[in-house]
C-alpha positions as CSV (number, residue, x, y, z in Angstrom):
1,M,111.4,-27.1,168.5
2,A,114.7,-26.5,166.8
3,D,116.7,-23.3,167.4
4,A,115.6,-20.7,164.8
5,I,117.5,-18.5,162.5
6,V,114.2,-17.7,160.9
7,R,110.8,-19.1,161.8
8,V,107.7,-18.6,159.6
9,R,104.1,-19.5,160.6
10,T,101.6,-19.8,157.8
11,P,97.8,-20.5,158.1
12,A,95.6,-22.9,156.2
13,T,93.4,-21.3,153.6
14,S,90.1,-22.0,151.8
15,A,90.2,-20.6,148.3
16,N,87.5,-20.5,145.5
17,L,85.1,-19.6,148.3
18,G,81.6,-20.3,147.1
19,A,81.0,-18.2,144.0
20,G,84.4,-16.6,144.3
21,F,86.3,-18.9,141.9
22,D,90.0,-17.9,141.8
23,S,89.2,-14.6,143.6
24,L,87.8,-15.1,147.1
25,G,89.6,-16.9,149.9
26,M,90.0,-16.9,153.7
27,A,92.6,-17.9,156.2
28,L,91.9,-20.6,158.8
29,S,93.3,-21.0,162.3
30,L,95.4,-24.1,161.5
31,Y,99.1,-23.4,161.0
32,N,102.3,-24.9,159.6
33,I,105.6,-23.8,161.0
34,F,108.8,-23.6,159.0
35,T,112.1,-23.1,160.8
36,V,115.4,-22.4,159.2
37,T,117.9,-23.9,161.7
38,E,121.2,-23.6,159.9
39,L,122.7,-21.7,157.0
40,L,124.6,-23.7,154.3
41,P,126.6,-22.8,151.3
42,E,124.8,-21.5,148.2
43,G,122.9,-24.3,146.5
44,E,123.0,-26.7,149.5
45,F,119.8,-27.5,151.3
46,R,118.5,-30.0,153.9
47,S,114.9,-30.7,154.7
48,V,113.3,-32.3,157.7
49,A,109.5,-32.7,157.9
50,I,107.3,-33.6,160.8
51,G,103.6,-34.4,160.6
52,E,101.5,-34.2,157.4
53,G,103.3,-35.1,154.2
54,A,106.5,-35.8,156.0
55,R,107.6,-38.5,153.6
56,D,106.9,-36.4,150.5
57,I,108.5,-33.1,151.4
58,S,111.7,-34.4,153.1
59,D,113.0,-34.6,149.5
60,V,114.7,-31.3,148.8
61,K,113.6,-31.3,145.1
62,S,109.9,-31.7,146.1
63,N,110.0,-29.2,149.0
64,M,108.0,-26.2,147.9
65,V,109.5,-23.9,150.6
66,I,113.0,-24.5,149.2
67,Q,111.8,-24.3,145.6
68,S,109.9,-21.0,146.2
69,Y,112.9,-19.6,148.0
70,L,115.1,-20.3,145.0
71,S,112.5,-18.9,142.6
72,A,112.2,-15.7,144.7
73,C,116.0,-15.3,144.7
74,E,116.1,-15.7,141.0
75,N,113.2,-13.3,140.5
76,W,115.1,-10.7,142.6
77,G,118.5,-11.4,140.9
78,I,120.3,-12.5,144.0
79,K,122.2,-15.6,145.1
80,G,121.2,-16.5,148.6
81,P,122.6,-19.0,151.0
82,G,121.4,-22.5,151.3
83,F,119.9,-23.7,154.6
84,E,118.3,-26.5,156.6
85,V,114.6,-26.2,157.1
86,V,112.4,-28.1,159.6
87,A,108.7,-28.2,158.7
88,H,106.1,-28.9,161.4
89,N,103.0,-29.6,159.3
90,V,99.5,-29.7,160.7
91,I,97.5,-28.7,157.5
92,P,96.4,-31.8,155.6
93,F,98.0,-32.3,152.2
94,C,95.9,-32.4,149.0
95,R,92.7,-31.6,150.8
96,G,91.9,-28.1,149.5
97,L,93.3,-26.3,152.6
98,G,96.2,-24.4,151.0
99,S,99.2,-26.4,152.3
100,S,101.1,-25.8,149.1
101,A,100.3,-22.0,149.1
102,G,101.6,-21.8,152.7
103,A,104.9,-23.3,151.6
104,V,105.2,-20.8,148.7
105,V,104.4,-17.9,151.1
106,A,107.0,-19.2,153.6
107,G,109.7,-19.6,151.0
108,V,109.3,-16.1,149.6
109,M,109.3,-14.6,153.1
110,I,112.4,-16.5,154.0
111,A,114.1,-15.3,150.9
112,N,113.2,-11.7,151.7
113,V,114.5,-11.9,155.3
114,L,117.7,-14.0,154.8
115,N,118.8,-11.8,152.0
116,D,117.8,-8.4,153.3
117,V,115.7,-7.7,150.3
118,N,113.2,-5.5,152.2
119,A,110.5,-6.1,149.5
120,S,107.2,-4.3,149.9
121,E,104.0,-6.2,150.8
122,D,102.8,-5.6,147.2
123,E,106.0,-7.0,145.7
124,L,106.0,-10.0,148.1
125,L,102.4,-10.9,147.2
126,R,103.0,-10.5,143.5
127,T,106.0,-12.8,143.7
128,M,103.9,-15.4,145.7
129,T,101.1,-15.2,143.2
130,R,103.3,-15.7,140.2
131,M,104.5,-18.9,141.7
132,E,101.2,-20.2,142.9
133,G,99.3,-19.1,139.8
134,H,96.2,-17.7,141.6
135,P,95.9,-15.1,144.4
136,D,92.9,-16.6,146.3
137,N,95.2,-18.9,148.4
138,V,98.3,-16.8,148.8
139,A,96.6,-13.5,149.6
140,P,94.6,-14.8,152.7
141,C,97.6,-16.9,153.7
142,Y,99.8,-13.8,153.7
143,F,97.4,-11.2,155.0
144,G,95.0,-13.3,157.0
145,G,91.2,-13.0,157.2
146,M,89.0,-12.9,154.1
147,T,90.4,-11.4,150.9
148,V,89.1,-10.5,147.5
149,S,91.9,-10.6,144.8
150,C,92.2,-9.9,141.1
151,W,95.3,-11.0,139.1
152,D,95.9,-10.5,135.3
153,G,99.3,-12.2,135.2
154,K,101.1,-8.9,135.9
155,N,99.0,-6.6,138.1
156,L,97.4,-7.6,141.4
157,R,94.7,-5.9,143.4
158,C,93.7,-7.2,146.8
159,V,91.3,-6.1,149.5
160,R,91.0,-7.7,153.0
161,L,87.4,-7.7,154.3
162,P,86.3,-7.1,157.9
163,S,86.5,-9.8,160.5
164,L,83.8,-12.3,161.2
165,P,81.8,-12.1,164.5
166,H,83.4,-13.8,167.5
167,D,80.5,-16.3,167.7
168,M,80.9,-17.5,164.2
169,Y,82.9,-20.7,163.6
170,V,84.4,-22.3,160.6
171,V,83.8,-26.1,160.5
172,V,86.0,-28.0,158.1
173,A,85.4,-31.7,157.4
174,V,88.4,-33.5,155.8
175,P,87.8,-36.9,154.2
176,N,90.5,-39.4,153.9
177,V,90.8,-39.1,150.2
178,E,93.0,-36.8,148.1
179,V,92.1,-34.6,145.1
180,R,95.0,-33.2,143.1
181,T,94.6,-29.6,142.0
182,S,95.4,-30.7,138.4
183,D,92.6,-33.2,138.5
184,A,90.2,-30.6,140.0
185,R,91.1,-28.2,137.1
186,D,90.6,-30.9,134.5
187,A,87.1,-31.6,135.9
188,L,86.0,-28.1,134.9
189,P,84.3,-27.3,131.6
190,D,86.1,-25.4,128.8
191,K,83.2,-23.0,128.5
192,V,80.6,-21.6,130.9
193,E,77.0,-20.9,129.9
194,F,76.2,-17.2,129.9
195,E,73.4,-17.8,132.4
196,D,75.8,-19.5,134.8
197,A,78.3,-16.7,134.5
198,V,75.7,-14.1,135.4
199,F,74.6,-16.3,138.3
200,N,78.1,-16.4,139.7
201,L,78.8,-12.7,139.2
202,G,75.8,-11.8,141.3
203,R,76.6,-14.4,144.0
204,A,80.2,-13.4,144.2
205,A,79.4,-9.7,144.5
206,L,76.7,-10.5,147.1
207,L,79.2,-12.6,149.1
208,A,81.8,-9.8,149.2
209,A,79.1,-7.2,150.0
210,A,77.5,-9.3,152.7
211,W,80.9,-9.9,154.4
212,A,81.8,-6.2,154.2
213,T,78.5,-5.0,155.7
214,G,77.8,-7.8,158.2
215,E,74.7,-9.0,156.5
216,W,75.6,-12.6,157.5
217,D,72.2,-14.1,156.6
218,L,73.1,-13.5,152.9
219,L,76.2,-15.7,153.0
220,S,74.3,-18.8,151.9
221,W,73.4,-17.1,148.6
222,G,76.9,-15.7,148.2
223,M,78.4,-19.1,148.6
224,D,76.2,-20.7,146.0
225,D,77.9,-21.5,142.7
226,R,77.5,-22.9,139.2
227,I,81.0,-22.7,137.8
228,H,83.1,-25.2,139.8
229,Q,81.5,-26.9,142.8
230,R,79.0,-29.1,141.0
231,Y,81.9,-30.5,138.8
232,R,84.3,-31.0,141.7
233,A,81.7,-32.5,144.0
234,K,81.8,-35.6,141.7
235,L,85.5,-36.2,142.5
236,F,85.1,-37.4,146.1
237,P,82.6,-39.7,147.8
238,G,79.7,-37.9,149.3
239,G,80.5,-34.6,147.5
240,E,77.2,-34.5,145.6
241,V,75.1,-34.6,148.8
242,I,77.0,-33.2,151.7
243,M,76.5,-29.5,151.0
244,D,72.7,-29.8,150.6
245,R,72.5,-31.6,153.9
246,V,74.7,-29.2,155.8
247,R,73.1,-25.9,154.6
248,E,69.7,-27.0,156.0
249,I,71.0,-27.2,159.6
250,P,70.0,-24.3,161.8
251,G,72.9,-21.9,162.4
252,C,74.7,-22.8,159.2
253,L,75.2,-19.6,157.2
254,G,77.0,-21.0,154.2
255,V,78.7,-24.1,153.0
256,A,81.3,-24.7,150.2
257,I,83.9,-27.0,148.9
258,S,87.2,-25.8,150.3
259,G,89.7,-24.9,147.5
260,S,89.6,-27.6,144.9
261,G,88.3,-30.2,147.5
262,P,87.7,-32.7,148.9
263,S,87.4,-30.8,152.2
264,V,84.1,-29.1,152.9
265,L,83.8,-25.9,154.8
266,A,80.8,-24.4,156.7
267,L,80.3,-21.1,158.4
268,V,78.3,-21.6,161.6
269,R,76.9,-19.2,164.0
270,G,76.2,-20.7,167.4
271,K,77.0,-24.3,168.3
272,P,79.0,-26.1,165.5
273,R,78.5,-29.7,166.8
274,K,75.6,-30.7,164.6
275,V,77.2,-29.4,161.4
276,A,80.5,-31.3,162.2
277,E,78.6,-34.5,163.0
278,T,76.5,-34.3,159.8
279,M,79.6,-33.7,157.6
280,C,81.5,-36.7,159.1
281,R,78.4,-39.0,159.0
282,T,77.8,-38.2,155.3
283,F,81.4,-39.1,154.5
284,S,81.0,-42.3,156.6
285,E,77.8,-43.2,154.7
286,H,79.8,-43.1,151.5
287,G,82.6,-45.3,152.8
288,V,85.1,-42.6,153.7
289,E,86.7,-41.9,157.1
290,S,87.0,-38.2,157.9
291,L,88.0,-35.8,160.6
292,F,86.8,-32.3,161.4
293,F,88.2,-29.0,162.7
294,V,86.3,-26.3,164.4
295,L,88.3,-23.2,163.6
296,E,88.3,-19.4,164.0
297,G,87.2,-17.4,161.1
298,N,89.6,-14.5,161.9
299,A,92.9,-16.3,161.5
300,G,96.0,-14.1,161.2
301,G,98.3,-14.2,158.2
302,A,101.8,-15.5,157.7
303,K,104.2,-14.3,160.4
304,I,107.9,-14.2,161.1
305,E,108.0,-15.5,164.6
306,A,110.5,-14.9,167.4
307,P,113.2,-15.9,168.1
308,M,114.9,-14.7,165.0
309,R,118.7,-14.4,164.7
310,I,120.2,-13.6,161.3
311,P,123.9,-14.4,161.3
312,S,126.1,-11.6,160.3
313,K,127.5,-11.8,156.8
């Protein structure tokens, strides 16, 4: 790995978790690493990408780490140096696993460190949320674990919930199709029926309460939803059947579309093999190749990793 001036590790995330549309999200133990290897004059940047999305983000103009760095500098009224950044990407792109949120978080953290801003956690998270638009990806990415967030465009409130049991796994199936966030937003209705709103309020509250108190058998109710999943399930092959199949498997405590899809996430207590096999078989039956990850549910948040050497100014 290249010598580091600053190195940031950011986890994958699953947002919109079940009934928690735009408010609940969790970090996953799958990480991208962004390394600043050289400082350059102001306004000059170089980007090297390895792994997922390498072709797309090697272009400086489309690199969200660089763009979020510039936005953070502008937000704080500073003119920071340029740099070369090397991205080692493991998180699949456009699959509902928060790869773009991770880039935003990394860019803001790099801006904070390189320019000695010393922003508070609250200020950093608000800056990240303004760029991303919603807190349910950036909050778990930054803090780790499971978070509940509320954002009104100016004020942000966020609570991190307790950790999952060590014998609980997160199984994520990733089909070989992409769903753009903009398309997933367009699939949602302009208005929600009152009955559906009440349904989701109860389920989201139950999900947070069950997670906070360890009533894990209630997660399946809390991850049920009427606001976004049934619309987004139509955007990818197998989406309209996979969750019904998986939630019936013994040991599966809850299943949901991850983010805006098309990845599907299940919380499993015990052996995760049958859940993973059922997910991938369902996608295969609908003509789509897929892969799966068996991940920890207690992933840490974004982290400035050693070594770190900030050149003197």
